[in-house]
C-alpha positions as CSV (number, residue, x, y, z in Angstrom):
1,X,-88.5,-25.7,-26.9
2,X,-90.4,-27.0,-30.1
3,X,-90.9,-24.5,-32.9
4,X,-94.3,-23.3,-33.5
5,X,-94.0,-23.8,-37.3
6,X,-93.0,-27.4,-36.5
7,X,-96.0,-27.9,-34.3
8,X,-98.4,-26.2,-36.7
9,X,-97.2,-28.1,-39.7
10,X,-96.5,-31.6,-38.1
11,X,-99.3,-31.9,-35.4
12,X,-99.8,-35.6,-35.7
13,X,-95.9,-36.4,-35.7
14,X,-95.7,-34.2,-32.5
15,X,-98.5,-36.0,-30.8
16,X,-97.1,-39.5,-31.7
17,X,-93.7,-38.4,-30.2
18,X,-95.4,-37.1,-27.1
19,X,-97.3,-40.4,-26.7
20,X,-94.0,-42.2,-26.9
21,X,-92.9,-40.2,-23.9
22,X,-96.3,-40.7,-22.2
23,X,-96.8,-37.1,-21.9
24,X,-100.1,-36.5,-20.1
25,X,-102.9,-34.5,-22.0
26,X,-100.8,-34.2,-25.2
27,X,-103.8,-33.4,-27.6
28,X,-105.2,-30.8,-25.2
29,X,-101.9,-29.1,-24.9
30,X,-101.1,-29.1,-28.6
31,X,-104.5,-27.8,-29.3
32,X,-104.1,-25.0,-26.8
33,X,-100.8,-24.1,-28.4
34,X,-102.3,-24.1,-31.9
35,X,-105.3,-22.1,-30.8
36,X,-103.2,-19.5,-29.0
37,X,-100.9,-19.4,-32.0
38,X,-103.9,-18.4,-34.2
39,X,-104.9,-15.9,-31.6
40,X,-101.4,-14.4,-31.8
41,X,-101.2,-14.3,-35.6
42,X,-104.9,-12.8,-35.9
43,X,-104.0,-10.2,-33.3
44,X,-100.5,-9.4,-35.0
45,X,-102.4,-9.0,-38.4
46,X,-105.0,-6.6,-36.7
47,X,-102.3,-4.7,-35.1
48,X,-100.4,-4.4,-38.3
49,X,-103.3,-3.2,-40.3
50,X,-104.1,-0.6,-37.5
51,X,-100.8,0.7,-37.4
52,X,-100.8,1.0,-41.2
53,X,-104.1,2.9,-41.0
54,X,-102.6,5.3,-38.4
55,X,-99.6,6.1,-40.6
56,X,-101.6,6.7,-43.7
57,X,-104.0,8.9,-41.7
58,X,-101.0,10.8,-40.3
59,X,-99.8,11.6,-43.9
60,X,-103.3,12.6,-44.8
61,X,-103.2,15.1,-41.8
62,X,-100.1,16.8,-43.2
63,X,-101.6,17.0,-46.6
64,X,-104.9,18.6,-45.3
65,X,-103.1,21.0,-43.2
66,X,-100.9,22.2,-46.0
67,X,-104.1,22.5,-48.1
68,X,-105.6,24.7,-45.4
69,X,-108.5,22.3,-44.8
70,X,-108.4,22.5,-41.0
71,X,-111.8,21.1,-40.5
72,X,-111.0,17.9,-42.3
73,X,-107.5,17.8,-40.6
74,X,-109.2,18.0,-37.2
75,X,-111.5,15.1,-38.1
76,X,-108.5,13.0,-39.4
77,X,-106.6,13.7,-36.0
78,X,-109.8,12.4,-34.2
79,X,-109.6,9.1,-36.2
80,X,-105.8,8.9,-35.6
81,X,-106.4,9.1,-31.9
82,X,-108.9,6.4,-32.1
83,X,-106.5,4.2,-34.2
84,X,-103.7,4.8,-31.6
85,X,-105.9,3.8,-28.8
86,X,-106.8,0.7,-30.8
87,X,-103.2,-0.1,-31.5
88,X,-102.3,0.2,-27.8
89,X,-105.1,-2.4,-26.8
90,X,-104.0,-4.8,-29.6
91,X,-100.3,-4.4,-28.4
92,X,-101.5,-5.4,-24.9
93,X,-103.5,-8.3,-26.1
94,X,-100.6,-9.6,-28.3
95,X,-98.2,-9.3,-25.3
96,X,-100.7,-11.4,-23.2
97,X,-101.4,-14.0,-25.8
98,X,-97.6,-14.5,-26.4
99,X,-97.0,-14.8,-22.6
100,X,-99.7,-17.5,-22.4
101,X,-98.2,-19.2,-25.5
102,X,-94.7,-19.3,-24.1
103,X,-96.0,-20.6,-20.8
104,X,-97.4,-23.6,-22.5
105,X,-94.7,-24.2,-24.9
106,X,-92.2,-24.6,-22.1
107,X,-94.1,-27.5,-20.7
108,X,-93.9,-29.5,-23.7
109,X,-90.8,-32.0,-24.0
110,X,-88.7,-32.5,-27.2
111,X,-90.1,-34.9,-29.8
112,X,-88.2,-38.2,-29.6
113,X,-86.2,-39.3,-32.8
114,X,-87.8,-42.3,-34.6
115,X,-85.2,-44.7,-33.3
116,X,-86.2,-44.2,-29.7
117,X,-87.9,-47.2,-28.3
118,X,-91.1,-47.3,-26.8
119,X,-91.2,-47.7,-23.0
120,X,-92.0,-45.9,-19.5
121,X,-89.0,-46.6,-17.4
122,X,-85.3,-47.7,-17.2
123,X,-86.1,-51.4,-17.5
124,X,-87.6,-50.5,-21.1
125,X,-84.3,-49.2,-22.4
126,X,-82.7,-50.8,-25.3
127,X,-79.2,-52.6,-24.8
128,X,-77.3,-51.5,-28.1
129,X,-74.1,-53.3,-27.1
130,X,-72.1,-54.7,-24.3
131,X,-68.2,-54.7,-24.3
132,X,-65.7,-56.5,-21.9
133,X,-65.6,-59.3,-19.7
134,X,-67.1,-58.9,-16.2
135,X,-64.2,-59.5,-13.6
136,X,-64.4,-62.4,-11.0
137,X,-63.2,-61.1,-7.6
138,X,-61.6,-62.8,-5.0
139,X,-63.6,-64.2,-1.8
140,X,-64.1,-61.3,0.5
141,X,-64.1,-58.5,-2.1
142,X,-65.9,-55.4,-0.8
143,X,-67.9,-52.5,-2.4
144,X,-66.1,-49.3,-2.5
145,X,-67.7,-47.9,0.5
146,X,-66.0,-50.4,2.5
147,X,-63.0,-50.9,0.5
148,X,-62.0,-47.2,1.1
149,X,-61.4,-47.8,4.7
150,X,-58.4,-50.1,4.2
151,X,-56.0,-47.8,2.3
152,X,-56.3,-44.2,3.4
153,X,-53.5,-42.0,4.5
154,X,-52.8,-41.8,8.4
155,X,-55.2,-44.5,9.2
156,X,-58.3,-42.8,7.8
157,X,-60.3,-43.6,4.6
158,X,-59.3,-42.8,1.1
159,X,-62.7,-41.1,0.7
160,X,-64.1,-39.5,3.9
161,X,-67.8,-39.2,3.8
162,X,-68.2,-38.4,7.5
163,X,-65.8,-35.5,7.2
164,X,-67.8,-34.2,4.4
165,X,-70.9,-34.4,6.5
166,X,-69.0,-32.4,9.2
167,X,-68.0,-29.7,6.6
168,X,-71.1,-29.4,4.5
169,X,-73.4,-32.4,4.7
170,X,-74.2,-35.8,3.1
171,X,-73.2,-36.1,-0.6
172,X,-70.1,-33.9,-0.3
173,X,-67.2,-36.3,0.2
174,X,-63.7,-35.4,1.0
175,X,-61.0,-37.2,-1.2
176,X,-57.5,-38.0,0.4
177,X,-54.1,-39.0,-0.7
178,X,-54.3,-41.4,-3.6
179,X,-57.9,-40.9,-4.2
180,X,-57.4,-37.3,-4.7
181,X,-54.6,-37.9,-7.1
182,X,-56.7,-40.4,-9.1
183,X,-59.5,-37.9,-9.3
184,X,-57.0,-35.2,-10.7
185,X,-55.6,-38.0,-13.0
186,X,-58.9,-38.8,-14.5
187,X,-59.7,-35.2,-15.1
188,X,-56.5,-34.6,-17.0
189,X,-56.8,-37.9,-19.0
190,X,-60.3,-37.2,-20.0
191,X,-59.5,-33.7,-21.1
192,X,-56.4,-34.8,-23.1
193,X,-58.4,-37.4,-24.8
194,X,-61.0,-34.8,-25.8
195,X,-58.3,-32.3,-27.2
196,X,-56.8,-35.3,-29.2
197,X,-60.3,-35.8,-30.7
198,X,-60.5,-32.1,-31.7
199,X,-62.3,-30.6,-28.9
200,X,-61.2,-27.1,-27.7
201,X,-60.9,-26.9,-23.9
202,X,-62.9,-24.0,-22.0
203,X,-63.2,-23.3,-18.5
204,X,-66.7,-21.9,-17.8
205,X,-68.3,-20.3,-14.7
206,X,-69.8,-22.8,-12.3
207,X,-72.8,-20.5,-11.5
208,X,-75.4,-19.3,-14.0
209,X,-78.2,-16.9,-14.3
210,X,-81.8,-17.7,-15.0
211,X,-81.5,-17.1,-18.8
212,X,-78.8,-19.7,-19.1
213,X,-80.9,-22.2,-17.1
214,X,-83.7,-21.6,-19.4
215,X,-81.5,-21.7,-22.7
216,X,-80.6,-25.3,-22.0
217,X,-83.9,-26.4,-20.6
218,X,-83.1,-26.9,-16.9
219,X,-85.5,-24.2,-16.1
220,X,-88.4,-24.3,-15.6
221,X,-88.1,-28.2,-15.7
222,X,-85.4,-28.9,-12.9
223,X,-85.2,-26.0,-10.7
224,X,-86.0,-28.3,-7.8
225,X,-82.7,-30.2,-8.5
226,X,-80.6,-27.2,-8.6
227,X,-78.9,-25.3,-5.9
228,X,-80.0,-21.6,-5.9
229,X,-78.1,-18.6,-4.6
230,X,-81.0,-16.3,-3.6
231,X,-79.3,-13.0,-3.1
232,X,-77.8,-13.0,-6.6
233,X,-80.5,-15.1,-8.3
234,X,-77.9,-17.6,-9.6
235,X,-77.8,-21.4,-10.0
236,X,-75.0,-23.8,-9.2
237,X,-74.4,-25.8,-12.5
238,X,-75.8,-29.4,-12.6
239,X,-73.4,-30.0,-15.6
240,X,-71.0,-28.0,-17.7
241,X,-73.4,-28.4,-20.5
242,X,-75.2,-25.2,-19.2
243,X,-72.5,-22.6,-19.2
244,X,-70.6,-24.2,-22.2
245,X,-73.8,-24.3,-24.4
246,X,-74.8,-20.8,-23.4
247,X,-71.6,-19.4,-24.7
248,X,-73.6,-19.4,-27.9
249,X,-76.8,-17.9,-26.7
250,X,-78.0,-15.2,-29.2
251,X,-75.1,-16.0,-31.6
252,X,-75.5,-16.4,-35.3
253,X,-72.5,-18.9,-36.1
254,X,-70.6,-18.2,-39.4
255,X,-71.2,-21.4,-41.5
256,X,-67.5,-21.8,-41.8
257,X,-67.0,-22.2,-38.2
258,X,-69.1,-25.4,-37.8
259,X,-68.9,-27.8,-36.3
260,X,-68.0,-26.4,-32.8
261,X,-66.6,-28.8,-30.5
262,X,-65.9,-27.9,-26.9
263,X,-64.9,-29.6,-23.8
264,X,-64.6,-28.4,-20.1
265,X,-64.1,-29.8,-16.6
266,X,-66.3,-28.5,-13.9
267,X,-67.5,-29.4,-10.5
268,X,-71.3,-30.2,-10.8
269,X,-74.0,-29.7,-8.1
270,X,-77.3,-31.6,-7.8
271,X,-79.8,-31.6,-4.9
272,X,-81.0,-35.1,-5.8
273,X,-83.8,-34.6,-3.4
274,X,-85.6,-37.7,-2.4
275,X,-82.6,-40.1,-3.1
276,X,-82.0,-42.8,-0.6
277,X,-81.3,-46.5,-0.3
278,X,-78.4,-48.9,-1.0
279,X,-78.2,-47.9,-4.7
280,X,-77.1,-44.4,-3.8
281,X,-74.5,-45.6,-1.2
282,X,-71.0,-44.2,-1.2
283,X,-70.0,-42.6,-4.7
284,X,-73.1,-43.9,-6.5
285,X,-75.0,-40.6,-5.9
286,X,-73.5,-37.4,-4.7
287,X,-74.5,-33.7,-4.4
288,X,-71.2,-32.5,-5.7
289,X,-69.0,-34.3,-8.2
290,X,-66.4,-33.8,-11.0
291,X,-67.2,-34.2,-14.7
292,X,-65.6,-33.6,-18.0
293,X,-68.2,-32.5,-20.5
294,X,-68.3,-32.5,-24.5
295,X,-70.6,-30.0,-26.2
296,X,-71.1,-29.8,-29.9
297,X,-73.0,-27.5,-32.3
298,X,-73.8,-28.9,-35.6
299,X,-75.6,-28.4,-38.7
300,X,-78.9,-30.4,-38.6
301,X,-77.7,-32.7,-41.4
302,X,-74.5,-33.7,-39.5
303,X,-75.8,-34.0,-36.0
304,X,-76.7,-37.8,-35.8
305,X,-73.4,-38.7,-37.3
306,X,-71.9,-36.5,-34.5
307,X,-73.9,-38.3,-31.8
308,X,-72.5,-41.6,-32.9
309,X,-69.0,-40.2,-32.9
310,X,-69.4,-38.9,-29.4
311,X,-70.7,-42.3,-28.4
312,X,-67.6,-43.8,-29.7
313,X,-65.4,-41.4,-28.0
314,X,-66.9,-42.2,-24.6
315,X,-66.6,-45.9,-25.2
316,X,-63.0,-45.5,-26.2
317,X,-62.3,-43.9,-22.7
318,X,-64.0,-46.9,-20.9
319,X,-62.0,-49.3,-22.9
320,X,-58.8,-47.5,-22.0
321,X,-59.8,-47.7,-18.4
322,X,-60.4,-51.5,-18.9
323,X,-63.8,-51.3,-17.6
324,X,-66.6,-53.5,-18.9
325,X,-69.5,-51.5,-20.2
326,X,-72.7,-51.5,-22.0
327,X,-74.5,-48.9,-24.2
328,X,-78.4,-48.2,-23.8
329,X,-80.7,-46.4,-26.2
330,X,-83.1,-44.7,-23.6
331,X,-86.8,-45.4,-24.1
332,X,-89.4,-42.5,-24.5
333,X,-90.3,-42.5,-21.0
334,X,-86.7,-42.5,-19.4
335,X,-85.3,-39.7,-21.7
336,X,-84.5,-36.3,-20.4
337,X,-87.0,-33.4,-21.0
338,X,-84.9,-31.8,-23.9
339,X,-83.4,-34.7,-25.7
340,X,-84.4,-36.2,-29.1
341,X,-82.1,-39.3,-28.6
342,X,-80.0,-40.3,-25.8
343,X,-77.4,-43.2,-25.2
344,X,-76.4,-44.0,-21.7
345,X,-73.1,-45.7,-21.0
346,X,-72.9,-47.9,-17.9
347,X,-70.0,-49.7,-16.4
348,X,-70.0,-52.9,-14.5
349,X,-69.5,-52.8,-10.7
350,X,-68.2,-56.2,-9.8
351,X,-68.6,-55.9,-6.1
352,X,-72.2,-54.3,-6.2
353,X,-73.0,-56.8,-9.0
354,X,-74.8,-54.0,-10.8
355,X,-74.6,-51.5,-13.7
356,X,-73.6,-48.0,-13.0
357,X,-74.4,-45.2,-15.3
358,X,-71.4,-43.0,-16.0
359,X,-72.4,-41.1,-19.2
360,X,-75.3,-39.8,-21.1
361,X,-74.7,-38.6,-24.8
362,X,-77.6,-36.8,-26.3
363,X,-78.7,-34.9,-29.3
364,X,-81.2,-32.1,-28.7
365,X,-81.8,-31.2,-32.2
366,X,-83.2,-27.6,-32.4
367,X,-84.9,-27.8,-29.0
368,X,-82.1,-25.9,-27.2
369,X,-81.1,-23.8,-30.2
370,X,-84.7,-22.3,-30.4
371,X,-84.5,-21.1,-26.7
372,X,-81.0,-20.0,-27.3
373,X,-81.7,-18.3,-30.6
374,X,-78.6,-20.3,-31.8
375,X,-78.4,-20.0,-35.6
376,X,-76.6,-19.9,-38.8
377,X,-77.0,-18.6,-42.3
378,X,-77.2,-21.2,-45.0
379,X,-75.5,-21.0,-48.3
380,X,-78.7,-19.2,-49.8
381,X,-78.7,-16.6,-46.8
382,X,-81.6,-18.2,-45.0
383,X,-81.4,-18.2,-41.1
384,X,-81.4,-21.8,-39.7
385,X,-81.5,-23.1,-36.2
386,X,-78.5,-25.3,-35.4
387,X,-78.5,-28.7,-33.4
388,X,-76.9,-28.9,-30.1
389,X,-75.4,-32.2,-28.4
390,X,-73.6,-33.0,-25.3
391,X,-72.2,-35.8,-23.3
392,X,-70.1,-36.8,-20.2
393,X,-66.7,-37.9,-21.1
394,X,-66.9,-38.8,-18.2
395,X,-68.5,-38.2,-14.7
396,X,-65.9,-39.5,-12.1
397,X,-67.6,-40.7,-9.1
398,X,-68.9,-44.0,-10.4
399,X,-65.8,-44.4,-12.7
400,X,-63.8,-44.1,-9.5
401,X,-66.0,-46.8,-7.7
402,X,-65.9,-49.3,-10.5
403,X,-62.1,-48.9,-10.7
404,X,-61.7,-49.5,-7.0
405,X,-64.1,-52.4,-7.0
406,X,-63.3,-54.0,-10.2
407,X,-59.4,-53.9,-9.7
408,X,-59.1,-55.0,-6.0
409,X,-57.2,-57.9,-4.8
410,X,-56.5,-59.2,-1.3
411,X,-53.3,-57.1,-1.2
412,X,-54.1,-53.8,-3.1
413,X,-56.1,-52.1,-5.8
414,X,-54.7,-52.0,-9.1
415,X,-54.6,-48.6,-11.0
416,X,-55.6,-48.8,-14.8
417,X,-52.3,-48.5,-16.8
418,X,-53.6,-45.5,-18.8
419,X,-53.8,-43.4,-15.6
420,X,-50.4,-44.4,-14.1
421,X,-48.5,-41.7,-16.1
422,X,-51.0,-39.2,-14.7
423,X,-51.1,-40.2,-11.1
424,X,-47.6,-41.5,-10.6
425,X,-48.4,-44.9,-9.0
426,X,-49.7,-48.2,-10.3
427,X,-51.5,-49.4,-7.1
428,X,-53.3,-48.3,-4.0
429,X,-52.1,-50.4,-1.0
């Protein structure tokens, strides 16, 4: 959530940023915020003045009573009653305008960083770099949803989508044999690499309350994409970003503890309503999937250096997995609601002949921290909002799809050498 002081002092900058996002009715929305903010400040000032008058009158009553001036004291009491009634009215007005203001503020996305390119959709994203050679496959190579039928245990598929439908529904696959072992291998490999890079592993809950969803910006923006447990009013997490970042909700972090670097593995759950077509076949889009997440909390002056460091970390994983990849800087129209700058990492799927997104690394600046009330005290003792960042390192389904497709031969599927010590085999045959 944008800070009111920032909107008030940087109206044109905010409008320019929202224009880059193609946010509808930006001028009217910002003007509404500023009008409500002025009403809020005026009402607060009137309330403070009324309360001050009431307190002064109460002291005056005591003095009059002590002096035996009963008539004057009774008149002062009547004035006090009127002031108390007025203060109650002002408190109700203040609460109402604050609620109106909040309801508008939560509809406004973050302001993009100056480096974010103009654009409306994915085709307008900027390719920052491309790494590795795209493999040339043998004649007869297949996409992973066909390939898995050849190598599963007991004559079945490596990844059983139909069995998942039987147990739960579409988008909930069952991993078997070596596919299950590679899943576990990747999780351990990603976590180990994160810890080598200085991240502390945490294992958070995979369901969160509404306050947590609001704190990181999933609510009220993405409730339609989240699974909801009605009886307990809890949400299944779409990413470990939500519970891990919320560890620091309502926390004042001592300056000496910064930066905070956490990593965690969780299953993730997304409804992905309305998704269909060849581009979401197999592992390309699921309702449940595994992911290792990185979460950082930084001083504002260090957050963009941290973002670049996180991008390089994710790239190092892709290099060790021997996967060709590219890095995109997302345009204003394709960025997430809460992000100020996002890099997407995509791997090349040789059998599908297309790029598959496997990671997003984002800096949210103070947008989440403002909702979370996540702060520190600087050296002068002044309270300051911190910057939050997160990134996938990595999401497993499309990584597995690319490993299967890119490393297939007529006889087997080769396992990347970095995973062999984790899974105990170097091929699937």
